[in-house]
N, C-alpha and C positions, 0 to 999 in steps of 0.2 A: 135341441139336445142341451147335455151343458157342457160338451166338449171336452165329457173325460172316456166316454168311447162308450163300447157296447163291456169293456174286460170288465169295467168300472159298478156293472148291475149285477150285482149276486144271482138275484131272481134267473137272470139271464143266461148265469154264467151254470147254476144250478141246469137249468131248462136244457142247456149244452151239454154236460153232464151225461144225463139222465138218456137224452134220445142218442147221444154216444154208445152208450152200452147198451140199448136198445138195438143198434144198428152192431156193434158185436157182437151181440148173444144170435142175433138173427143168419148171420156169417157162421158161428160157430154151428148153428143146428143145421144149416146147407152143407155146411163141410160135412159134419158127421150123417146126413142122411146120404150123401152121395158115397159115403167111404164105407158106410152100412151097407146100403143097396148092391155095390160093385161086389164085395163081400159076401155077404147074405144071398142072395136072389139069383138062384137058380135059371129059374121059366116063372113069370108070372102066373098065376090064377086065379079064380075066382075066391080063395082064400087063404091064408099061411098056416104051412103046414109045422108039427110040434119043432122037428129039426130047424128050422127056417126063423121060427118065431124064437125060438131058443136063438142061436144064433147074432137076430135082431139086439134081443137082449143082453148078450154077455157086449157083443159091438159096443153097446154104447155104455155101459159100465164103464168097460176100457178106456173109449173113449174120453169119457168126464173124467176117471182118475188122470190121463194122462196130461190132460187140458190143465187140472188142478194144481200135478206137479211142477208141470212146467212154470206155472202161475208163479208157485211157490218159490221153485229153486229162483225164479226172474229177479222177487220181491230178496231173497236173499243177497242175490246178487247185487244189487242196485244199493239196501243197507249197507252191505260190505266197500259199495265204491264210495256210497256217502261218506261212510261211518272214515274210512282212508282218506279221500280227500280234506275230510275237516280236520285229522290229522296231520296232514299235511300241512297246513294251512296255516298252523298253529304256530 
């Protein structure tokens, strides 16, 4: 190597970012599955009844809405902290 290390390789950085996003997505799907299964599944059977199916759909939609809301809030918080610290350093 040229001594710059992995941090200097933009392709490697991009690959790591993508893999990290995939991992986060898989964790989110696992968490969502666990939460909605516990909430909606009374007794497993050969097929879902309509009430259980509606429960799963609503649970997944609320989970996604909540996750998106939290991400947006975190981004807003980070931006406001960033602009605050930039103002303080002037």
